[in-house]
N, C-alpha and C positions, 0 to 999 in steps of 0.2 A: 433351593439352589442345588444345581447338580454338583457332584463331587469332583474336585479338581486336584490333581497331583502337583503340589507346589514345590516338591523337593528339588527340581532342576530349574526353577524359575528364579532369576536374579531380581532382587528387590530394586525398585526404581529409586534412583538417587536424586530425581528431579533434574532440572536443567536450568542453566543460566540463560536468561534472555537479555537482549540488548537493552541498555538504559538510554534515555534521551541523551543525545550528544552527536558529535561529528564522527563519521566513519569513512574510511576508504573502501569503496565498493567496486564491483565489476558488474557490467550489464550481462545478463544471462540470455535474455530473449526480448525481442521487440516485435509486437504484433500491431499492424496498422488496422484501425477500425474506421474506414473512410466514411461510412454513412453517419458516424457520430463525430468525425473529425478529431480523432485522438490516436495517440500511440499508447499501447499498454506495455510498460517497461517493467520487466522482471529483473531484479537485482539480487546480489548477495554481498555479504561482508567479505572483503578480500584479504584483510590482514588482522593479526592479533588473535586472541583466544576465542573469538566468536566467528572466525573465518569459516565459511561454509554453512552457517546457521540456517539461512533460508532455504538453501538447496536441500539440506537434510530434512528440514520440516516439510518441504514439498514432496519428498520421497515417501515420508511416513504418512502424510495426509494429502493425497492427491486431490481430494475434494475441497481443499482450501484454495480456491481459485485465485484469491487476491493476496495470499500470503507472500510477502516480499515483492509486491507489485505496486505500481502507481501509474497514474495517467498523466500524459503530457498532451494537452489539447493544442490543436493548430487552428482553432477558430480565430477570427480576427482579433477579438478582445484579449486572447491569451498569447498572442505572438511575442510580447516582451518576455514572458516566462519561458516560452519555447527557445527564444534567443539565448537566455541565461543558461538553459540546459545545453544547447549546442556549444556555447562558449566553454562551459565547464568540461564537457567531454573533449573538445578539441585541445584545450590547454592542458588537459591531464594525460594526453597521449601523443606527445611529440609532434610529428609532422602530420598527424591525422586531422582531417577536416570533415566536419559534418555541419552543414549550414542549412539543411532542409530545403535547398533550392539550387542555386547556380553551380556550385562546385560538387556537392554530394547530397542527394536527397534519398539515398538508398538506406532505409532504416536497418536492413540486415547487416550493414557494415559496423553498426554499433555493438554487436554481440562480441563479448570478450574485452571491451574497452573499459578502462578505469574511470571512475567519477567519484567525487566527494559528495556525500549526502549528510545533511543534518536531519536527525530524527527528533521530532517534538512528540509530546505526549498530550492526549486529549481524553476527556471523560465522555462516556456515552452510557445510555441505558439499554440493557439487553431486552429482548422480547419479553422476558419475565419481570422486567422492571428493576433489575439489579444494576446499581451504578458500578461501572467497570472503567478501565483505562486501556488505551491502545496507542501504539506508535504510529506516526504518519511522517511522510517525507515533507519537511518544512521548506527545504531549498537545496539546490545543488551548488557546488563550488569546485574550483580546480584543486586537485589533490595536494598541491604544494602549499595551499592556504589553510590546512587543517588546524594549525595552532591558533589561528585568529577567529575561528568560528564560535559564535555564541548560540547557546541553546535557548529556544523560545520558552516563555512561561507556559505552565500547564493551561491548556484550553479547558475551562470548566464547563460542564453541561449546564444548560439554562435552568431547567427545572424538571422534576420527575414527571414523566407523562402519565396520564391516567390509563389504566388498562394495560400497561406494559408496552404500548405501541408508540413509536416515536412520531409518526405522522399519519394523518388520516388519508385513506385512499378515496379520492373523490369519484372513482369509477363505480362505487357501490351506491345503490339507490336506497334512500331512507324510506321505510314503509311504516307509517304511523300505526300504533297498536289498534286503533279502531278504524282502519281503512275499509272503505266500501268495496274496494277492488279485491280485498283479501290478499293472501300470500301468492306471489306470481309463480308458484310451482306446486 
């Protein structure tokens, strides 16, 4: 290891991360992905001791593309969930209306708006096969309804995948050990 002067380095105290629960958040950025029919919504916690948590994390780790983000699909099957999102944003911001259609379909007008988000927790297996947990946005709500929100139960992982991978990529060709064709490269 190379020698490092640690005399001016402050020791890390760790950081508090959000727990599953209801939070008043603000929308930081919305990107339309029309070919896949969804909005990528970046958010941050707006109030309390964790205010700014996701924005700070994105500054420190710009490669964490989905940190503090989730998807709102506008495919036909997902329209009821999109309507809940639109309603929660509209009710949380006075006279503001976002209905994704007749009155306001400009997703850029969502930036800076408040919304209530319920974070649930789910288990997953990392690529190395380690069982971990992460937060996900379980649902949106109007900010004045924060006291009545219930936290969903932990979503448990089904079973440990073999080889550390969660799903098989069907694009790869299986080559039997005794193949007459040999290896294709």
